[in-house]
Biopython code that builds the backbone (N, CA, C, O; Angstrom):
import numpy as np
from Bio.PDB.StructureBuilder import StructureBuilder

atoms = [
    (1, "UNK", "N", (-12.006, 162.339, -11.700)),
    (1, "UNK", "CA", (-12.293, 163.280, -12.820)),
    (1, "UNK", "C", (-11.964, 162.695, -14.146)),
    (1, "UNK", "O", (-12.736, 162.850, -15.092)),
    (2, "UNK", "N", (-10.790, 161.991, -14.267)),
    (2, "UNK", "CA", (-10.414, 161.425, -15.518)),
    (2, "UNK", "C", (-11.354, 160.305, -15.929)),
    (2, "UNK", "O", (-11.700, 160.185, -17.104)),
    (3, "UNK", "N", (-11.772, 159.482, -14.967)),
    (3, "UNK", "CA", (-12.694, 158.366, -15.387)),
    (3, "UNK", "C", (-14.058, 159.011, -15.907)),
    (3, "UNK", "O", (-14.611, 158.602, -16.928)),
    (4, "UNK", "N", (-14.538, 160.014, -15.152)),
    (4, "UNK", "CA", (-15.743, 160.625, -15.658)),
    (4, "UNK", "C", (-15.677, 161.214, -17.013)),
    (4, "UNK", "O", (-16.647, 161.118, -17.765)),
    (5, "UNK", "N", (-14.602, 161.811, -17.364)),
    (5, "UNK", "CA", (-14.326, 162.354, -18.682)),
    (5, "UNK", "C", (-14.337, 161.225, -19.763)),
    (5, "UNK", "O", (-14.942, 161.346, -20.828)),
    (6, "UNK", "N", (-13.633, 160.138, -19.413)),
    (6, "UNK", "CA", (-13.552, 159.004, -20.384)),
    (6, "UNK", "C", (-14.866, 158.422, -20.543)),
    (6, "UNK", "O", (-15.229, 158.135, -21.683)),
    (7, "UNK", "N", (-15.683, 158.193, -19.488)),
    (7, "UNK", "CA", (-17.011, 157.671, -19.619)),
    (7, "UNK", "C", (-17.943, 158.596, -20.457)),
    (7, "UNK", "O", (-18.720, 158.116, -21.282)),
    (8, "UNK", "N", (-17.849, 159.923, -20.227)),
    (8, "UNK", "CA", (-18.588, 160.846, -21.089)),
    (8, "UNK", "C", (-18.129, 160.788, -22.497)),
    (8, "UNK", "O", (-18.951, 160.862, -23.411)),
    (9, "UNK", "N", (-16.860, 160.659, -22.721)),
    (9, "UNK", "CA", (-16.417, 160.568, -24.174)),
    (9, "UNK", "C", (-17.012, 159.304, -24.835)),
    (9, "UNK", "O", (-17.509, 159.383, -25.959)),
    (10, "UNK", "N", (-16.969, 158.180, -24.175)),
    (10, "UNK", "CA", (-17.555, 157.011, -24.790)),
    (10, "UNK", "C", (-19.044, 157.155, -25.052)),
    (10, "UNK", "O", (-19.558, 156.773, -26.103)),
    (11, "UNK", "N", (-19.725, 157.729, -24.043)),
    (11, "UNK", "CA", (-21.178, 157.927, -24.209)),
    (11, "UNK", "C", (-21.521, 158.868, -25.319)),
    (11, "UNK", "O", (-22.433, 158.565, -26.088)),
    (12, "UNK", "N", (-20.867, 159.975, -25.460)),
    (12, "UNK", "CA", (-21.064, 160.886, -26.572)),
    (12, "UNK", "C", (-20.807, 160.313, -27.890)),
    (12, "UNK", "O", (-21.504, 160.570, -28.872)),
    (13, "UNK", "N", (-19.731, 159.483, -27.898)),
    (13, "UNK", "CA", (-19.410, 158.804, -29.206)),
    (13, "UNK", "C", (-20.479, 157.788, -29.583)),
    (13, "UNK", "O", (-20.934, 157.714, -30.725)),
    (14, "UNK", "N", (-20.873, 156.984, -28.544)),
    (14, "UNK", "CA", (-21.942, 156.023, -28.869)),
    (14, "UNK", "C", (-23.223, 156.686, -29.273)),
    (14, "UNK", "O", (-23.921, 156.141, -30.128)),
    (15, "UNK", "N", (-23.572, 157.764, -28.753)),
    (15, "UNK", "CA", (-24.771, 158.512, -29.111)),
    (15, "UNK", "C", (-24.595, 159.112, -30.505)),
    (15, "UNK", "O", (-25.543, 159.149, -31.290)),
    (16, "UNK", "N", (-23.431, 159.564, -30.802)),
    (16, "UNK", "CA", (-23.276, 160.091, -32.139)),
    (16, "UNK", "C", (-23.435, 158.980, -33.227)),
    (16, "UNK", "O", (-24.071, 159.213, -34.255)),
    (17, "UNK", "N", (-22.868, 157.809, -32.994)),
    (17, "UNK", "CA", (-23.044, 156.669, -33.874)),
    (17, "UNK", "C", (-24.513, 156.254, -33.947)),
    (17, "UNK", "O", (-25.016, 155.933, -35.024)),
    (18, "UNK", "N", (-25.188, 156.259, -32.826)),
    (18, "UNK", "CA", (-26.628, 155.924, -32.835)),
    (18, "UNK", "C", (-27.429, 156.897, -33.636)),
    (18, "UNK", "O", (-28.305, 156.463, -34.384)),
    (19, "UNK", "N", (-27.198, 158.190, -33.538)),
    (19, "UNK", "CA", (-27.983, 159.186, -34.275)),
    (19, "UNK", "C", (-27.522, 159.194, -35.772)),
    (19, "UNK", "O", (-28.322, 159.537, -36.643)),
    (20, "UNK", "N", (-26.269, 158.827, -36.075)),
    (20, "UNK", "CA", (-25.804, 158.709, -37.417)),
    (20, "UNK", "C", (-26.594, 157.604, -38.136)),
    (20, "UNK", "O", (-27.067, 157.772, -39.260)),
    (21, "UNK", "N", (-26.719, 156.426, -37.409)),
    (21, "UNK", "CA", (-27.399, 155.366, -38.062)),
    (21, "UNK", "C", (-28.903, 155.645, -38.202)),
    (21, "UNK", "O", (-29.555, 155.062, -39.068)),
    (22, "UNK", "N", (-29.460, 156.529, -37.362)),
    (22, "UNK", "CA", (-30.864, 156.929, -37.518)),
    (22, "UNK", "C", (-31.141, 158.052, -38.359)),
    (22, "UNK", "O", (-32.240, 158.607, -38.345)),
    (23, "UNK", "N", (-30.102, 158.447, -39.162)),
    (23, "UNK", "CA", (-30.287, 159.539, -40.160)),
    (23, "UNK", "C", (-30.580, 160.882, -39.529)),
    (23, "UNK", "O", (-31.260, 161.705, -40.142)),
    (24, "UNK", "N", (-30.109, 161.126, -38.371)),
    (24, "UNK", "CA", (-30.290, 162.423, -37.699)),
    (24, "UNK", "C", (-28.935, 163.102, -37.624)),
    (24, "UNK", "O", (-28.263, 163.071, -36.593)),
    (25, "UNK", "N", (-28.546, 163.717, -38.732)),
    (25, "UNK", "CA", (-27.177, 164.230, -38.883)),
    (25, "UNK", "C", (-26.851, 165.477, -37.899)),
    (25, "UNK", "O", (-25.756, 165.632, -37.359)),
    (26, "UNK", "N", (-27.873, 166.276, -37.758)),
    (26, "UNK", "CA", (-27.634, 167.502, -36.918)),
    (26, "UNK", "C", (-27.338, 167.043, -35.478)),
    (26, "UNK", "O", (-26.408, 167.543, -34.845)),
    (27, "UNK", "N", (-28.095, 166.136, -34.991)),
    (27, "UNK", "CA", (-27.917, 165.696, -33.629)),
    (27, "UNK", "C", (-26.474, 164.949, -33.463)),
    (27, "UNK", "O", (-25.666, 165.172, -32.561)),
    (28, "UNK", "N", (-26.337, 164.065, -34.473)),
    (28, "UNK", "CA", (-25.021, 163.356, -34.513)),
    (28, "UNK", "C", (-23.879, 164.302, -34.522)),
    (28, "UNK", "O", (-22.899, 164.115, -33.802)),
    (29, "UNK", "N", (-23.994, 165.371, -35.370)),
    (29, "UNK", "CA", (-22.898, 166.366, -35.418)),
    (29, "UNK", "C", (-22.717, 167.065, -34.155)),
    (29, "UNK", "O", (-21.582, 167.321, -33.753)),
    (30, "UNK", "N", (-23.798, 167.403, -33.477)),
    (30, "UNK", "CA", (-23.663, 167.968, -32.106)),
    (30, "UNK", "C", (-22.906, 167.105, -31.164)),
    (30, "UNK", "O", (-22.044, 167.608, -30.442)),
    (31, "UNK", "N", (-23.176, 165.834, -31.127)),
    (31, "UNK", "CA", (-22.454, 164.949, -30.231)),
    (31, "UNK", "C", (-21.000, 164.764, -30.709)),
    (31, "UNK", "O", (-20.118, 164.518, -29.886)),
    (32, "UNK", "N", (-20.748, 164.872, -31.955)),
    (32, "UNK", "CA", (-19.361, 164.915, -32.491)),
    (32, "UNK", "C", (-18.581, 166.076, -31.937)),
    (32, "UNK", "O", (-17.438, 165.899, -31.518)),
    (33, "UNK", "N", (-19.134, 167.209, -31.920)),
    (33, "UNK", "CA", (-18.467, 168.408, -31.334)),
    (33, "UNK", "C", (-18.263, 168.221, -29.923)),
    (33, "UNK", "O", (-17.186, 168.533, -29.415)),
    (34, "UNK", "N", (-19.305, 167.688, -29.176)),
    (34, "UNK", "CA", (-19.007, 167.538, -27.774)),
    (34, "UNK", "C", (-17.929, 166.438, -27.478)),
    (34, "UNK", "O", (-17.191, 166.528, -26.496)),
    (35, "UNK", "N", (-17.871, 165.441, -28.328)),
    (35, "UNK", "CA", (-16.878, 164.424, -28.212)),
    (35, "UNK", "C", (-15.464, 165.011, -28.386)),
    (35, "UNK", "O", (-14.546, 164.717, -27.622)),
    (36, "UNK", "N", (-15.329, 165.875, -29.452)),
    (36, "UNK", "CA", (-14.066, 166.598, -29.727)),
    (36, "UNK", "C", (-13.664, 167.422, -28.488)),
    (36, "UNK", "O", (-12.499, 167.425, -28.092)),
    (37, "UNK", "N", (-14.626, 168.109, -27.891)),
    (37, "UNK", "CA", (-14.255, 168.957, -26.682)),
    (37, "UNK", "C", (-13.851, 168.036, -25.550)),
    (37, "UNK", "O", (-12.957, 168.401, -24.786)),
    (38, "UNK", "N", (-14.481, 166.803, -25.384)),
    (38, "UNK", "CA", (-14.042, 166.000, -24.287)),
    (38, "UNK", "C", (-12.739, 165.320, -24.593)),
    (38, "UNK", "O", (-11.994, 164.985, -23.672)),
    (39, "UNK", "N", (-12.422, 165.095, -25.900)),
    (39, "UNK", "CA", (-10.985, 164.574, -26.185)),
    (39, "UNK", "C", (-9.987, 165.602, -25.744)),
    (39, "UNK", "O", (-8.961, 165.226, -25.177)),
    (40, "UNK", "N", (-10.216, 166.878, -25.966)),
    (40, "UNK", "CA", (-9.218, 167.866, -25.572)),
    (40, "UNK", "C", (-9.165, 167.903, -23.957)),
    (40, "UNK", "O", (-8.099, 168.062, -23.362)),
    (41, "UNK", "N", (-10.275, 167.759, -23.365)),
    (41, "UNK", "CA", (-10.275, 167.862, -21.941)),
    (41, "UNK", "C", (-9.531, 166.581, -21.291)),
    (41, "UNK", "O", (-8.745, 166.688, -20.350)),
    (42, "UNK", "N", (-9.860, 165.417, -21.880)),
    (42, "UNK", "CA", (-9.066, 164.211, -21.448)),
    (42, "UNK", "C", (-7.532, 164.374, -21.733)),
    (42, "UNK", "O", (-6.700, 163.976, -20.917)),
    (43, "UNK", "N", (-7.206, 164.938, -22.849)),
    (43, "UNK", "CA", (-5.799, 165.031, -23.142)),
    (43, "UNK", "C", (-5.110, 166.058, -22.266)),
    (43, "UNK", "O", (-3.926, 165.944, -21.949)),
    (44, "UNK", "N", (-5.900, 167.086, -21.874)),
    (44, "UNK", "CA", (-5.393, 168.108, -20.935)),
    (44, "UNK", "C", (-5.202, 167.431, -19.521)),
    (44, "UNK", "O", (-4.239, 167.752, -18.825)),
    (45, "UNK", "N", (-6.086, 166.531, -19.118)),
    (45, "UNK", "CA", (-5.939, 165.886, -17.826)),
    (45, "UNK", "C", (-4.667, 164.968, -17.848)),
    (45, "UNK", "O", (-3.957, 164.896, -16.845)),
    (46, "UNK", "N", (-4.385, 164.281, -18.965)),
    (46, "UNK", "CA", (-3.257, 163.451, -18.970)),
    (46, "UNK", "C", (-1.979, 164.180, -19.437)),
    (46, "UNK", "O", (-0.961, 163.531, -19.679)),
    (47, "UNK", "N", (-2.020, 165.441, -19.557)),
    (47, "UNK", "CA", (-0.856, 166.178, -20.032)),
    (47, "UNK", "C", (-0.314, 165.821, -21.456)),
    (47, "UNK", "O", (0.891, 165.788, -21.706)),
    (48, "UNK", "N", (-1.288, 165.558, -22.361)),
    (48, "UNK", "CA", (-0.935, 165.101, -23.609)),
    (48, "UNK", "C", (-1.084, 166.182, -24.738)),
    (48, "UNK", "O", (-0.930, 165.893, -25.925)),
    (49, "UNK", "N", (-1.379, 167.392, -24.317)),
    (49, "UNK", "CA", (-1.637, 168.469, -25.257)),
    (49, "UNK", "C", (-0.463, 168.694, -26.171)),
    (49, "UNK", "O", (-0.652, 168.781, -27.384)),
    (50, "UNK", "N", (0.766, 168.793, -25.636)),
    (50, "UNK", "CA", (1.921, 169.031, -26.521)),
    (50, "UNK", "C", (2.161, 167.949, -27.500)),
    (50, "UNK", "O", (2.618, 168.209, -28.613)),
    (51, "UNK", "N", (1.865, 166.723, -27.123)),
    (51, "UNK", "CA", (2.049, 165.586, -28.065)),
    (51, "UNK", "C", (0.955, 165.679, -29.116)),
    (51, "UNK", "O", (1.225, 165.446, -30.294)),
    (52, "UNK", "N", (-0.185, 165.986, -28.757)),
    (52, "UNK", "CA", (-1.351, 166.097, -29.716)),
    (52, "UNK", "C", (-1.024, 167.242, -30.761)),
    (52, "UNK", "O", (-1.301, 167.121, -31.954)),
    (53, "UNK", "N", (-0.470, 168.263, -30.271)),
    (53, "UNK", "CA", (-0.197, 169.483, -31.225)),
    (53, "UNK", "C", (0.950, 169.025, -32.170)),
    (53, "UNK", "O", (0.923, 169.392, -33.345)),
    (54, "UNK", "N", (1.924, 168.263, -31.722)),
    (54, "UNK", "CA", (2.950, 167.825, -32.670)),
    (54, "UNK", "C", (2.349, 166.889, -33.695)),
    (54, "UNK", "O", (2.616, 167.009, -34.891)),
    (55, "UNK", "N", (1.556, 165.976, -33.238)),
    (55, "UNK", "CA", (0.886, 165.041, -34.192)),
    (55, "UNK", "C", (0.086, 165.765, -35.151)),
    (55, "UNK", "O", (0.164, 165.456, -36.341)),
    (56, "UNK", "N", (-0.712, 166.739, -34.747)),
    (56, "UNK", "CA", (-1.546, 167.512, -35.682)),
    (56, "UNK", "C", (-0.733, 168.279, -36.630)),
    (56, "UNK", "O", (-1.139, 168.363, -37.789)),
    (57, "UNK", "N", (0.344, 168.839, -36.295)),
    (57, "UNK", "CA", (1.233, 169.632, -37.231)),
    (57, "UNK", "C", (1.822, 168.605, -38.164)),
    (57, "UNK", "O", (1.839, 168.835, -39.373)),
    (58, "UNK", "N", (2.307, 167.481, -37.667)),
    (58, "UNK", "CA", (2.855, 166.511, -38.587)),
    (58, "UNK", "C", (1.886, 165.993, -39.655)),
    (58, "UNK", "O", (2.229, 165.827, -40.826)),
    (59, "UNK", "N", (0.716, 165.760, -39.209)),
    (59, "UNK", "CA", (-0.376, 165.194, -40.122)),
    (59, "UNK", "C", (-0.734, 166.302, -41.168)),
    (59, "UNK", "O", (-0.926, 165.990, -42.343)),
    (60, "UNK", "N", (-0.821, 167.567, -40.749)),
    (60, "UNK", "CA", (-1.062, 168.661, -41.585)),
    (60, "UNK", "C", (0.003, 168.750, -42.624)),
    (60, "UNK", "O", (-0.344, 168.934, -43.791)),
    (61, "UNK", "N", (1.263, 168.637, -42.318)),
    (61, "UNK", "CA", (2.405, 168.803, -43.174)),
    (61, "UNK", "C", (2.308, 167.620, -44.151)),
    (61, "UNK", "O", (2.422, 167.822, -45.360)),
    (62, "UNK", "N", (2.113, 166.468, -43.684)),
    (62, "UNK", "CA", (2.025, 165.275, -44.675)),
    (62, "UNK", "C", (0.849, 165.474, -45.649)),
    (62, "UNK", "O", (0.989, 165.224, -46.846)),
    (63, "UNK", "N", (-0.324, 165.929, -45.130)),
    (63, "UNK", "CA", (-1.461, 166.182, -46.030)),
    (63, "UNK", "C", (-1.246, 167.232, -47.113)),
    (63, "UNK", "O", (-1.674, 167.135, -48.263)),
    (64, "UNK", "N", (-0.549, 168.229, -46.628)),
    (64, "UNK", "CA", (-0.100, 169.350, -47.632)),
    (64, "UNK", "C", (0.821, 168.857, -48.732)),
    (64, "UNK", "O", (0.656, 169.173, -49.910)),
    (65, "UNK", "N", (1.801, 168.068, -48.298)),
    (65, "UNK", "CA", (2.743, 167.422, -49.283)),
    (65, "UNK", "C", (1.982, 166.519, -50.209)),
    (65, "UNK", "O", (2.205, 166.576, -51.419)),
    (66, "UNK", "N", (1.068, 165.662, -49.694)),
    (66, "UNK", "CA", (0.354, 164.777, -50.549)),
    (66, "UNK", "C", (-0.508, 165.559, -51.502)),
    (66, "UNK", "O", (-0.577, 165.244, -52.690)),
    (67, "UNK", "N", (-1.198, 166.624, -50.968)),
    (67, "UNK", "CA", (-2.027, 167.457, -51.879)),
    (67, "UNK", "C", (-1.225, 168.067, -52.992)),
    (67, "UNK", "O", (-1.664, 168.023, -54.141)),
    (68, "UNK", "N", (-0.072, 168.633, -52.717)),
    (68, "UNK", "CA", (0.783, 169.180, -53.791)),
    (68, "UNK", "C", (1.166, 168.160, -54.784)),
    (68, "UNK", "O", (1.048, 168.381, -55.989)),
    (69, "UNK", "N", (1.647, 166.988, -54.290)),
    (69, "UNK", "CA", (1.981, 165.879, -55.168)),
    (69, "UNK", "C", (0.837, 165.459, -56.094)),
    (69, "UNK", "O", (1.002, 165.352, -57.309)),
    (70, "UNK", "N", (-0.273, 165.235, -55.510)),
    (70, "UNK", "CA", (-1.456, 164.828, -56.269)),
    (70, "UNK", "C", (-1.871, 165.868, -57.286)),
    (70, "UNK", "O", (-2.228, 165.510, -58.408)),
    (71, "UNK", "N", (-1.839, 167.135, -56.940)),
    (71, "UNK", "CA", (-2.194, 168.199, -57.756)),
    (71, "UNK", "C", (-1.265, 168.221, -58.971)),
    (71, "UNK", "O", (-1.736, 168.326, -60.104)),
    (72, "UNK", "N", (0.042, 168.123, -58.749)),
    (72, "UNK", "CA", (1.033, 168.118, -59.809)),
    (72, "UNK", "C", (0.782, 166.834, -60.772)),
    (72, "UNK", "O", (0.859, 166.919, -61.998)),
    (73, "UNK", "N", (0.490, 165.701, -60.115)),
    (73, "UNK", "CA", (0.298, 164.498, -60.872)),
    (73, "UNK", "C", (-0.946, 164.625, -61.808)),
    (73, "UNK", "O", (-0.927, 164.224, -62.972)),
    (74, "UNK", "N", (-1.993, 165.192, -61.237)),
    (74, "UNK", "CA", (-3.235, 165.311, -62.015)),
    (74, "UNK", "C", (-3.028, 166.401, -63.140)),
    (74, "UNK", "O", (-3.574, 166.242, -64.232)),
    (75, "UNK", "N", (-2.288, 167.443, -62.895)),
    (75, "UNK", "CA", (-1.965, 168.479, -63.884)),
    (75, "UNK", "C", (-1.188, 167.807, -65.031)),
    (75, "UNK", "O", (-1.522, 167.943, -66.208)),
    (76, "UNK", "N", (-0.109, 167.057, -64.617)),
    (76, "UNK", "CA", (0.709, 166.431, -65.625)),
    (76, "UNK", "C", (-0.179, 165.383, -66.488)),
    (76, "UNK", "O", (-0.041, 165.296, -67.709)),
    (77, "UNK", "N", (-1.021, 164.662, -65.817)),
    (77, "UNK", "CA", (-1.844, 163.628, -66.461)),
    (77, "UNK", "C", (-2.766, 164.425, -67.462)),
    (77, "UNK", "O", (-2.925, 163.999, -68.606)),
    (78, "UNK", "N", (-3.360, 165.558, -67.037)),
    (78, "UNK", "CA", (-4.292, 166.302, -67.896)),
    (78, "UNK", "C", (-3.558, 166.820, -69.141)),
    (78, "UNK", "O", (-4.082, 166.714, -70.250)),
    (79, "UNK", "N", (-2.323, 167.393, -68.966)),
    (79, "UNK", "CA", (-1.533, 167.856, -70.060)),
    (79, "UNK", "C", (-1.226, 166.710, -71.027)),
    (79, "UNK", "O", (-1.276, 166.909, -72.241)),
    (80, "UNK", "N", (-0.913, 165.524, -70.521)),
    (80, "UNK", "CA", (-0.599, 164.407, -71.318)),
    (80, "UNK", "C", (-1.789, 163.977, -72.245)),
    (80, "UNK", "O", (-1.629, 163.655, -73.422)),
    (81, "UNK", "N", (-3.030, 164.003, -71.582)),
    (81, "UNK", "CA", (-4.187, 163.647, -72.340)),
    (81, "UNK", "C", (-4.494, 164.630, -73.372)),
    (81, "UNK", "O", (-4.919, 164.255, -74.465)),
    (82, "UNK", "N", (-4.305, 165.892, -73.096)),
    (82, "UNK", "CA", (-4.574, 166.944, -74.132)),
    (82, "UNK", "C", (-3.516, 166.792, -75.279)),
    (82, "UNK", "O", (-3.846, 167.001, -76.447)),
    (83, "UNK", "N", (-2.265, 166.433, -74.942)),
    (83, "UNK", "CA", (-1.244, 166.316, -75.981)),
    (83, "UNK", "C", (-1.581, 165.048, -76.855)),
    (83, "UNK", "O", (-1.347, 165.046, -78.064)),
    (84, "UNK", "N", (-2.100, 164.045, -76.249)),
    (84, "UNK", "CA", (-2.371, 162.831, -77.025)),
    (84, "UNK", "C", (-3.744, 162.947, -77.818)),
    (84, "UNK", "O", (-4.146, 161.976, -78.460)),
    (85, "UNK", "N", (-4.369, 163.979, -77.780)),
    (85, "UNK", "CA", (-5.557, 164.244, -78.544)),
    (85, "UNK", "C", (-6.848, 163.584, -77.806)),
    (85, "UNK", "O", (-7.850, 163.273, -78.450)),
    (86, "UNK", "N", (-6.754, 163.421, -76.581)),
    (86, "UNK", "CA", (-7.931, 163.005, -75.804)),
    (86, "UNK", "C", (-8.103, 161.494, -75.762)),
    (86, "UNK", "O", (-9.168, 160.983, -75.417)),
    (87, "UNK", "N", (-7.031, 160.790, -76.120)),
    (87, "UNK", "CA", (-7.123, 159.287, -76.184)),
    (87, "UNK", "C", (-6.876, 158.682, -74.801)),
    (87, "UNK", "O", (-6.908, 157.461, -74.646)),
]
sb = StructureBuilder()
sb.init_structure("model")
sb.init_model(0)
sb.init_chain("A")
sb.init_seg("    ")
for serial, (resi, resn, name, xyz) in enumerate(atoms, 1):
    if name == "N":
        sb.init_residue(resn, " ", resi, " ")
    sb.init_atom(name, np.array(xyz, "f"), 0.0, 1.0, " ", f" {name:<3s}", serial, name[0])
structure = sb.get_structure()
């Protein structure tokens, strides 16, 4: 079962890349969704769901922190430009 899931995952990913190169975005998107479902199925078969959840939570926290820092940096930069008279 695990081998079949992995083969299906590679096949759907290859088809997604093929249709992306062929400028057929809707079909490629469909294969991307199927690939994501297969990734979850493979992870479930290998008992990796808890690890994946922790990684996703960690990545989300890092992205949120980066977003807040970049937003503050851009706001400070915009205020500095306005104070300098647009120079």
